[in-house]
SENU-178743 format. One record per residue (C-alpha): x, y, z; residue in one letter. Coordinates in steps of 0.02 Angstrom, whole numbers, plus 32768, in hexadecimal, padded with zeros to 4 digits. Last residue first. Layout:
! SENU-178743
   c1   c2   c3 res
    X    Y    Z   A
...
***
This chain:
! SENU-178743
   c1   c2   c3 res
 6588 EFF6 5896   L
 6638 EFAF 5892   K
 66A4 EF2A 58E1   I
 6727 EEDD 5872   Y
 6785 EE3C 5897   I
 67E8 EDF5 5806   G
 686D EDAB 5877   K
 68F3 EE1A 5829   K
 6880 EEAF 583D   H
 685E EE89 58F4   L
 691A EE81 5913   F
 6930 EF25 58B6   G
 68AD EF75 5926   A
 6912 EF3C 59BD   F
 69B1 EF7E 596F   L
 6960 F028 5954   G
 6919 F022 5A03   W
 69C5 F005 5A4D   F
 6A17 F089 59E1   L
 6996 F109 5A18   I
 69B1 F0DA 5ACE   E
 6A6E F0E9 5AB9   V
 6A53 F198 5A73   I
 69E5 F1C3 5B09   V
 6A6D F186 5B80   F
 6AEE F1F0 5B27   A
 6A7D F288 5B3D   M
 6A65 F260 5BF4   T
 6B21 F254 5C0B   G
 6B3A F2F8 5BB0   W
 6ABD F34C 5C26   K
 6AFC F2FE 5CC8   E
 6BB3 F316 5C9E   S
 6C50 F2B5 5CCD   H
 6C42 F255 5C29   L
 6C5E F1AA 5C79   I
 6BFA F1D7 5D14   T
 6B67 F21B 5CB0   Q
 6B66 F17F 5C44   M
 6B68 F10F 5CDE   L
 6AD8 F171 5D2D   A
 6A71 F155 5C90   E
 6A95 F09B 5C93   S
 6A6E F08F 5D4E   A
 69C8 F0E9 5D35   D
 6990 F06E 5CB0   V
 69D8 EFD0 5CFE   L
 6990 EFEB 5DAA   N
 69E5 F01E 5E4C   N
 6968 F0A9 5E71   E
 68EC F027 5EB1   P
 6965 EFE8 5F39   S
 69AE EF3B 5F5A   H
 69DA EF1D 5EA2   W
 694F EF4D 5E29   Y
 68CE EF05 5DB3   F
 6833 EF73 5DA4   G
 689C EFF0 5D44   Q
 6898 EF7C 5CAE   I
 67DA EF7E 5CA9   V
 67D2 F03C 5CB5   A
 6859 F04C 5C30   P
 67EF EFDF 5BBA   F
 674E F041 5BD6   I
 67A1 F0EC 5BCE   D
 6724 F131 5B4F   C
 67B3 F163 5ADB   A
 6805 F0B9 5AE7   A
 6783 F02E 5AE7   L
 66F4 F086 5A90   A
 6761 F0ED 5A19   Y
 67D1 F05B 59E9   V
 673D EFE8 59CD   V
 66E1 F068 5962   L
 677C F092 58FC   A
 6797 EFDF 58C6   N
 67CF EFF6 5811   M
 680A F0A6 5838   G
 6880 F062 58BD   M
 68D0 EFEF 583E   W
 68E9 F07C 57C2   Q
 692E F0EF 5849   L
 69AB F069 587B   L
 69DE F051 57C5   I
 6A09 F109 57B4   T
 6AC7 F0FF 57B0   P
 6ABB F05B 574E   K
 6A56 F09E 56BD   R
 6AD7 F107 5663   L
 6A8B F102 55B4   Q
 6ACB F1B2 558D   E
 6A26 F1E5 553F   I
 69A5 F17E 559D   D
 69F5 F16A 5648   V
 6A61 F203 5665   I
 69F9 F27D 55FD   Y
 6956 F23F 5645   Y
 699D F24D 56F5   I
 69D1 F301 56D5   A
 692C F331 5684   T
 68C9 F2E3 5713   L
 6933 F343 5792   V
 6916 F3E3 572F   L
 685A F3C4 572D   G
 6858 F3A4 57E8   S
 68AC F44C 5804   A
 682B F4A1 5795   G
 6799 F44E 57ED   A
 67DF F479 5899   S
 67FF F52D 5863   I
 6754 F547 5813   F
 66F3 F4F8 58A3   M
 6758 F554 5927   Y
 6737 F5FB 58D2   S
 667D F5D4 58C5   L
 6675 F5AC 597F   T
 6668 F4FB 59C2   Y
 662F F545 5A69   L
 66A0 F4D0 5ACD   A
 671E F4CB 5A3F   K
 6738 F586 5A4B   S
 67A5 F5ED 59D5   L
 675B F697 59F6   P
 66F0 F6F8 597B   I
 6735 F7A8 598E   G
 676C F7E2 58E2   L
 6818 F797 58FD   I
 67C7 F6EE 591D   E
 675F F700 587F   L
 67FE F726 581D   I
 684F F68C 5869   Y
 67C0 F61D 5831   G
 67B8 F668 5784   V
 6871 F649 576B   L
 6865 F596 57A9   L
 67D3 F571 5735   L
 682F F5BF 56A3   C
 68CA F55A 56CC   F
 6862 F4BA 56CA   S
 680B F4E3 5625   F
 68B0 F50E 55D1   V
 6902 F470 5612   S
 686E F401 55E4   W
 6863 F44E 5537   L
 691D F434 5515   L
 6925 F385 555F   V
 688E F34C 54FA   R
 68CB F39B 5458   Q
 6978 F34E 546B   K
 6934 F2A3 5492   H
 68C7 F2A1 53F5   G
 681E F24B 53FB   Q
 67AE F2DD 5428   L
 66F3 F2C9 5448   L
 66EF F246 54D0   V
 678A F27E 552E   I
 6754 F335 5522   I
 66A8 F309 5563   H
 66F8 F2B4 55F9   G
 6753 F353 5627   Y
 66AD F3AE 5617   Q
 665B F330 568B   L
 66D8 F35C 5713   G
 669A F40E 5713   M
 65EA F3CC 572A   F
 662B F367 57BF   C
 6670 F408 5809   T
 65C3 F453 57F4   I
 657F F3C1 585A   A
 65F7 F3F0 58E5   A
 65A7 F49C 58E0   M
 64FD F452 5906   L
 6548 F3E2 598C   S
 658B F481 59DF   S
 64DC F4C8 59DC   L
 648B F42F 5A2B   I
 650D F3FE 5AAD   G
 65B4 F3A4 5AA0   E
 6613 F422 5B0B   P
 658A F40D 5B8F   D
 658C F487 5C20   F
 6563 F468 5CD7   P
 658C F4F3 5D53   A
 661B F4DC 5DCF   L
 6688 F565 5D85   C
 65EB F5D0 5D7F   W
 6609 F603 5E34   G
 669F F66D 5E08   P
 6747 F63F 5E57   S
 677C F6AD 5EE9   G
 6805 F636 5F20   P
 6831 F5B6 5E9A   P
 67C0 F51F 5E7E   L
 681A F479 5E89   P
 6859 F42A 5DE8   G
 682D F3FD 5D36   Y
 68B4 F421 5CB5   D
 68DA F4C4 5C5B   P
 68DE F4FA 5CE7   S
 691D F4A3 5D85   N
 68D9 F528 5DFC   V
 6833 F511 5DA6   S
 6798 F57D 5D8E   C
 67D0 F62C 5D5B   E
 6867 F5E7 5CFE   E
 67F7 F578 5C95   T
 67EC F4BB 5CAE   R
 6742 F4BA 5D02   R
 6703 F513 5C67   Y
 670B F46B 5C0F   V
 666D F43A 5C6B   P
 6660 F3A9 5CE6   R
 65A4 F38C 5CF3   Q
 6585 F370 5C3A   Y
 64CE F38C 5C14   I
 6430 F332 5C4C   H
 6418 F37C 5CFA   D
 6419 F42F 5CB9   K
 638B F409 5C3F   G
 6396 F3CF 5B8A   L
 6330 F45A 5B39   I
 634A F4F2 5BAA   L
 63F1 F4C1 5BF6   R
 6435 F492 5B4B   D
 63F3 F534 5AFF   I
 6440 F59C 5B8B   F
 64E9 F545 5B7D   G
 64FC F572 5AC6   V
 64AE F61E 5AE1   A
 6541 F658 5B4A   N
 652C F69D 5BFA   C
 6599 F63E 5C76   P
 6633 F615 5C0C   P
 664A F6B7 5BAA   E
 6611 F6BC 5AF6   L
 6590 F744 5B15   S
 6524 F772 5A80   G
 648B F7AA 5AE0   R
 6482 F7D4 5B99   V
 6415 F7BE 5C35   E
 649F F75B 5C8B   C
 64A9 F74F 5D49   H
 64CC F69E 5D86   V
 647D F668 5E2A   N
 64CA F5D5 5E87   E
 6454 F566 5EED   I
 64A5 F4FF 5F76   I
 64D4 F449 5F97   S
 6549 F448 602B   L
 64BF F44B 60AB   R
 64D0 F46B 6165   S
 6554 F4EB 6143   S
 660F F4DA 6135   W
 662F F524 608A   L
 6671 F4AE 6006   L
 65E4 F4C4 5F8A   N
 6595 F436 5F2A   S
 652D F47A 5E9C   H
 647D F4AF 5E71   E
 645D F522 5DDE   F
 6419 F5CE 5DBB   K
 63EB F637 5D26   W
 63E5 F6EB 5CEE   N
 63A7 F6FE 5C3D   P
 6405 F6DC 5B9A   V
 63BA F73C 5B07   Y
 63E0 F6E8 5A62   L
 6430 F757 59DF   G
 64E9 F72C 59DF   Y
 64E9 F66F 59F2   L
 6439 F656 59AF   L
 6457 F6BC 5913   C
 6503 F66F 58FA   L
 64C3 F5BC 5907   Y
 642E F5DD 5895   V
 64A2 F62F 5817   S
 651A F59C 581B   C
 6488 F525 57FE   L
 644D F590 576B   L
 64FE F594 5724   I
 6502 F4D7 5728   S
 6458 F4CE 56D2   F
 6496 F549 5650   M
 652C F4D8 5631   W
 64BD F442 5619   Q
 644D F4A5 55A2   I
 64E5 F4D9 553A   F
 6532 F42B 552C   Y
 650E F404 5476   K
 6507 F4B9 543D   K
 65B1 F4E0 5489   V
 6601 F44A 5434   F
 65AB F475 5391   A
 65F4 F525 5399   A
 66A2 F4DE 53BD   P
 6695 F475 531F   S
 6672 F3C2 52E9   D
 6609 F38B 537D   V
 6577 F322 5341   S
 64D1 F35E 5386   I
 6448 F2DF 53A6   N
 6483 F2BF 5459   H
 6448 F36A 5492   N
 6481 F366 5547   V
 6409 F396 55D4   L
 63B2 F2EF 55F0   W
 6438 F269 5601   I
 64D0 F2D3 562B   E
 6467 F340 569F   S
 6427 F2A7 56FC   I
 64D9 F263 570B   S
 651C F307 5752   A
 648B F319 57CC   L
 64A1 F266 580B   F
 655F F26E 5813   Y
 6558 F30C 587D   G
 64D1 F2CA 58F0   I
 6530 F224 5904   S
 65D1 F27F 592F   I
 6575 F2E9 59B0   R
 6524 F24F 59FC   Q
 65CB F1F7 5A05   L
 661B F28A 5A5E   V
 658C F2A3 5AD9   G
 64D5 F2D3 5AE2   L
 6449 F295 5B53   W
 64A6 F28F 5BF9   R
 643D F22B 5C73   I
 6402 F287 5D0E   K
 634A F259 5D20   S
 636B F1B9 5CC1   L
 63DA F17B 5D4D   D
 643C F0EB 5D01   V
 646A F06D 5D89   G
 6438 EFC0 5D50   Y
 6381 EFD6 5D78   T
 62E7 EF6E 5D9D   L
 6324 EF0A 5E32   K
 62D6 EE60 5E51   G
 6371 EE03 5E1F   R
 6414 EE4D 5E5C   G
 645B EEF6 5E33   H
 64D6 EF2F 5DAF   F
 6513 EFE1 5DC6   Y
 652E F044 5D29   G
 659B F007 5C9B   C
 6613 F089 5C5B   V
 65C5 F132 5C80   D
 657C F0F7 5D26   L
 6624 F0B8 5D61   L
 6677 F156 5D20   S
 6610 F1C2 5D96   C
 65D9 F25D 5D36   N
 653D F27B 5D9F   D
 65A2 F271 5E3F   P
 6576 F1EA 5EBE   L
 6517 F22A 5F55   E
 657B F239 5FF5   A
 6541 F207 60A4   F
 65CF F214 6121   L
 65FE F1AF 61BA   F
 667B F1D4 6243   F
 6613 F1F7 62DE   S
 65D2 F2AA 62F2   G
 6583 F340 629D   Q
 6598 F2F9 61EE   P
 657F F37A 6163   I
 64DB F358 610A   F
 64B7 F374 6051   E
 6555 F32D 6008   I
 654E F31B 5F4A   K
 65EC F2C9 5F06   F
 6639 F328 5E74   G
 66F4 F317 5E83   V
 670B F3AF 5EF4   G
 6678 F37B 5F61   A
 66D2 F2D7 5F88   L
 6777 F32A 5FB6   L
 672B F3BB 6015   K
 66BE F343 6079   I
 6752 F2CF 6097   I
 67BC F35D 60DC   Y
 6737 F3A7 614C   D
 6711 F2FF 619C   R
 67C9 F2DA 61B5   K
 67E1 F383 6207   S
 674A F35F 6274   Q
 6791 F2B7 62A7   Y
 6834 F303 62DE   D
 67E0 F392 6339   R
 6769 F31D 6395   R
 67F6 F2AA 63CC   L
 685B F340 640A   S
 67C8 F374 6475   E
 67B9 F2C1 64B5   F
 6871 F2BF 64E7   Y
 686A F36C 6536   E
 67DF F330 65A9   P
 685E F2BF 6602   P
 6869 F204 65E1   S
 6843 F19C 667D   R
 67C9 F132 6619   L
 6856 F0F9 65A6   A
 68CA F0C6 6634   S
 6842 F05F 6688   L
 6814 F016 65DF   A
 68C2 EFC7 65D9   A
 688F EF56 666A   E
 67EE EF27 660F   Q
 685C EF06 6578   F
 68C5 EE8A 65D9   P
 6826 EE2D 6610   A
 67CA EE1D 656A   P
 6711 EE38 6596   A
 66C7 EDB6 6607   C
 665B ED1B 6610   D
 6635 ED1B 6555   T
 6581 ECDC 6549   V
 654A ECAE 65F8   R
 65A8 ED40 6648   A
 655F EDBC 65CA   H
 64AF ED80 65ED   I
 64CB ED93 66A9   N
 6516 EE41 6695   R
 6483 EE79 662B   I
 6409 EE39 66B0   A
 646A EE91 673A   S
 6470 EF33 66D7   A
 63B3 EF2A 66C1   L
 638F EF14 677B   F
 6413 EF95 67AB   A
 63D3 F01E 6739   P
 643E F026 669C   A
 64ED F048 665A   I
 652B EFC8 65DB   A
 65E3 EFB4 65B6   W
 6667 EF99 6531   G
 6710 EF46 651A   V
 6722 EEE9 6476   R
 67DC EF04 6455   W
 67C7 EF03 6398   G
 6776 EFAE 638C   T
 680A EFFD 63E6   V
 6815 F0AA 639B   S
 6801 F103 6444   F
 675A F15D 6431   S
 6715 F0E0 63B3   K
 6732 F03D 6410   S
 6731 F06A 64C9   L
 667A F03C 64DB   S
 65C6 F076 64E8   S
 6518 F03D 651B   T
 64A0 F0A5 6582   I
 6404 F049 65BE   V
 6378 F0C3 65E8   T
 62D9 F0B1 6652   R
 6314 F0EE 66FE   E
 6382 F174 66B0   Q
 62F4 F1B7 6646   M
 627E F20F 66C0   G
 62C7 F2BA 66A1   P
 6345 F2BC 6612   F
 63F8 F283 6631   S
 63D6 F1D2 65F5   A
 63C4 F212 6542   L
 647C F23E 6545   S
 64AB F2E5 64FA   I
 6543 F2EE 6488   H
 6586 F39D 6473   K
 6592 F401 63D2   L
 6629 F474 63C6   Y
 6639 F45F 630A   D
 6653 F3A4 6317   Y
 662C F30E 6384   T
 6695 F273 63A8   I
 6698 F258 6466   H
 65EB F205 6470   E
 660C F19A 63D6   Y
 65EC F0F6 6433   V
 6547 F138 6476   E
 64CC F0AF 6446   D
 642E F0CA 64A9   T
 63A9 F051 64E5   I
 6308 F0A6 651C   A
 627C F051 657C   L
 61C6 F085 656A   C
 614D F0B8 65F2   N
 60DE F10F 6570   R
 60E6 F1BE 65BC   S
 619D F1AA 65EC   C
 61D8 F163 6546   C
 6171 F1E4 64E6   E
 61BC F275 6547   G
 626C F232 6535   A
 625B F224 6478   V
 6214 F2D4 6468   I
 6299 F319 64DE   E
 631F F2C4 6475   L
 62E0 F31E 63DA   E
 62E4 F3C6 6433   E
 6393 F3A6 6477   K
 63CF F382 63C8   T
 6401 F2D6 638B   F
 64B2 F2D5 6345   V
 64AF F29A 6291   K
 6544 F244 6242   G
 64D3 F1E4 61CB   T
 650E F130 61E8   P
 6513 F122 627E   N
 64D2 F1AF 62E9   H
 6523 F215 6371   P
 64AB F1E1 63BA   S
 645D F134 63AA   N
 63AE F11F 63F2   L
 6353 F07A 6404   V
 629F F07D 6444   I
 6255 EFFA 64B5   A
 61BA EF94 64DF   K
 6139 EFCB 645F   T
 60A9 EF4B 6463   R
 6022 EFCC 648D   E
 6057 F02A 63F2   T
 60D5 F0B3 63CC   F
 6106 F0D4 6317   S
 6086 F15F 62FE   R
 60DC F1CA 6381   L
 6185 F1BA 632A   L
 613D F1E9 6280   K
 60E9 F281 62CD   S
 618B F2B4 6324   S
 61E9 F2BD 627E   D
 629F F2A7 62AF   L
 6318 F302 623D   T
 6394 F2A8 61CE   W
 63CF F34E 6181   Q
 63BF F30A 60CE   P
 6359 F2A8 60F7   P
 62C9 F284 616F   D
 62ED F200 61F3   L
 6288 F163 61D2   P
 622E F10A 6261   V
 6241 F04E 6253   H
 61E5 EFD6 62C5   I
 624D EF3A 62EA   P
 61E4 EEA9 632F   V
 6230 EE44 63BD   G
 6259 ED8C 63BD   G
 6300 EDA6 6414   A
 635A ED7A 6372   M
 62F3 EDFF 6317   T
 631F EE87 6394   V
 63D7 EE58 6387   C
 63D6 EE5C 62C9   A
 6378 EF00 62C4   E
 63F9 EF57 6330   Y
 6491 EF04 62E1   T
 6472 EF57 6237   E
 649C F007 6273   Y
 640B F078 6247   S
 63C0 F0DE 61BA   P
 633E F0E6 61FF   D
 6312 F101 62B6   F
 62E3 F060 630F   L
 6248 F043 637B   I
 623D EF9A 63D2   V
 619B EF36 63D6   E
 6184 EEA4 644B   D
 6140 EE09 63F4   G
 61BD ED8F 6441   P
 6206 EDDC 64DF   D
 6282 EE6C 64E6   I
 62D7 EEAB 6584   T
 6371 EE45 65B2   A
 638C EE05 6501   F
 638D EEB9 64C2   I
 6406 EEF3 6549   A
 6476 EE5C 6527   A
 647A EE89 646E   A
 64A7 EF3E 6496   F
 6532 EF0E 650E   A
 6570 EE8E 6491   E
 657A EF12 6409   S
 65C5 EF93 647F   Q
 6660 EF29 6498   G
 6676 EE84 64F2   C
 6617 EEB9 658D   C
 6633 EF13 6634   I
 658F EF2D 6692   A
 6572 EFD0 66F1   V
 64E2 EFF9 6768   D
 6508 EF8B 67FF   T
 65BA EFAB 683B   L
 65D9 F049 67D6   P
 6541 F09E 6823   D
 6516 F126 67A7   I
 64E5 F1DA 67CB   D
 64C8 F230 6724   L
 6507 F2E1 6707   G
 651D F2C4 664C   H
 65D5 F2D5 6625   M
 6625 F2D8 66D2   E
 65AF F257 671F   K
 65BD F1E7 6687   V
 667C F1EF 6693   M
 667B F1C4 674D   R
 660A F12E 6732   A
 6678 F0F1 66A2   V
 6713 F105 670F   H
 66C9 F09C 679B   D
 6689 F018 6723   C
 6738 F007 66D8   V
 6782 EFFC 6787   G
 6719 EF61 67A7   Q
 6789 EEFC 6735   V
 6731 EE55 671E   H
 67A8 EDC9 66EC   R
 67B2 ED21 6699   Y
 686B ED02 6679   Q
 68F3 ED66 6621   N
 6928 EDE8 66A0   F
 69D4 ED99 6696   D
 6A3A EE34 66C0   S
 6A81 EE29 660F   N
 69CF EE2F 65CC   I
 69A4 EEC4 663A   A
 6A44 EF1E 6607   S
 6A1C EF05 6550   V
 696D EF4B 656B   A
 69B2 EFE1 65CC   A
 6A31 F000 6541   N
 69A2 F004 64C5   K
 6947 F07D 6538   I
 69DD F0F2 6540   H
 69FE F0EC 6485   T
 6954 F12E 6453   P
 68FD F0BA 63D7   A
 6934 F0C5 6323   P
 68DF F129 6298   F
 6859 F0F3 621C   D
 67CB F0E6 6298   P
 6746 F05F 627F   F
 669A F061 6231   G
 6693 EFD0 61B7   E
 6665 EFD5 6100   A
 66E2 F055 60BF   L
 6771 EFD8 60BA   N
 67FA F010 6042   I
 6824 EF78 5FD9   A
 68A3 EEED 5FF8   N
 6831 EE7B 5F93   C
 681E EDF8 601C   R
 6813 EE7D 60A3   Q
 6791 EEE2 6043   A
 672A EE45 6028   L
 6730 EE21 60E2   Q
 66F4 EED1 6107   S
 666B EEC4 6085   L
 662B EE21 60CF   E
 6637 EE65 6181   Q
 65D1 EEFF 6156   I
 6553 EE98 60F4   S
 6537 EE2F 618F   S
 64F4 ED83 6162   S
 6439 ED6C 6170   T
 63DA ED52 6212   I
 6329 ED0E 6205   K
 6362 EC5A 61EF   K
 63CA EC65 628C   A
 6335 ECA0 62F2   S
 62C6 EC14 62B3   R
 634A EB97 62E8   S
 63AF EB35 626B   L
 6393 EA78 6268   K
 6339 EA86 61C1   G
 63E0 EAAE 6173   E
 640D E9F9 618F   M
***
């Protein structure tokens, strides 16, 4: 029976906006698909609607007063003289007014110019009428009109041009110069214009909406469509209108009458109260929307979204996903067949990370153990021990020397980076210049660690949320991430990779240190000897690390400084010694059984827990609101019980560790081991 569908019906696909809106309703999700206000309609017009219903204005009805008020408003705003009896048609919202205007003017084969991106209804209506949509792209990021592109789009079959300002979905308000170009072409080519002006009262930064019909020669060839919906937060009332020359308005009115007969009668009555609103109402509306615009821009820019164009009107915003978006990190975006990507942008992919650093360290340590150890020497004395591993130690010292020479001797020039600023200009993405021209700096903006990563990996391929964002200079919530404090330096927003090339080099040295603990296990059989040597070695490492810190080498994980390497290796050695004593000497295995289980499936625990894959899945299930999920609720419960945010978070982390230990134990009992 599908063959019974008309050609027009077959051309029209389901509305993606409606599908997403319905999905949001079913999932109780925030609906970002549909353009409707998020605050209630003014009380006085709601009362007017209730009064109209109670007064039994519930039958077919045409309220001429609506036309009268629309004509007055157009005269006040644009200086247009409109006859409310002949030039205004009341419709079921702007969408029907627009559709009726298209059906009243477009024949099969007629071409209609649309500015892209555009509201999906425009193309659908043109297609249903048998017309041919001709798309003229606006140039991002400012969404400017290229007059040459517009001129090339006109042909002898061009019948009409559709103009929406303020614009959905970019938030652009067409300039007077751009409107003059459109008006000039319409007049010279005898072309109709159909405008969508539903956001006429929602403009920002003192910009004013200019109607295309107000230009010379345009009133007699323009259909203005608008409605109550956006200006009065009543998108469900479906009261709109078309303003046109009498012959066009009559045709639109006739089409409307055949399709829906009339707009909802009680809401037409309420429209009288809305259209009588004083100028102060519309000024308050602008201020409220502008404050919302400013807030959401600050919020999105603060978490890494790139916003290149600040909306000038309407209530839409284009924001580019941040480079460190967790969706991209975990799985990317999965598209349908015919698409060649699943969401990983190779131009901005991060080359190095925690796993890469671990793999580099293990690789260098294993290569040195295979090739740089004299396996023909039997260790029967301290001298033989030194001789056996001498080349390996020299290789480690060489790597340390390379690191130190680069860190303190490499010249770091001035550099610049692009970031999202929060200043109210036409572009949020600006270039920040960083003055360096130094050697040996360990400060955030000018150290050699970051310079080498920027030089070799590229600024777009390193971590975009650097640890420096947690310092006192860069976060009001320091030592945690937070908003930038007043007067914060520009480098707070600069990319920096704590798992970069030089830091990975020093991480490899830590692996060499770990090898020496393994050598002691292999070469010495007595528990006492092992514990003694490990303890002495660990305390020596700690002592050297603290001496280096006193001498001026700071303890920095981000730079993986020599002092940090010695102290972290020494501390790890002491922990190993303590666990070895408890488990292997005292035979107390139960206190450490969780660690044993986790070690047997370390890869699974790291991938699911440390990489936040499992918490991300769990957080997808919530009660009524996304924040009411099991993970966040559990942490909040701990904080409530302990009456402390920090102690509650610590308790939550301990519970997490216990959970993953038990999970690893379950895998162990089932004989399931996942390893490389």
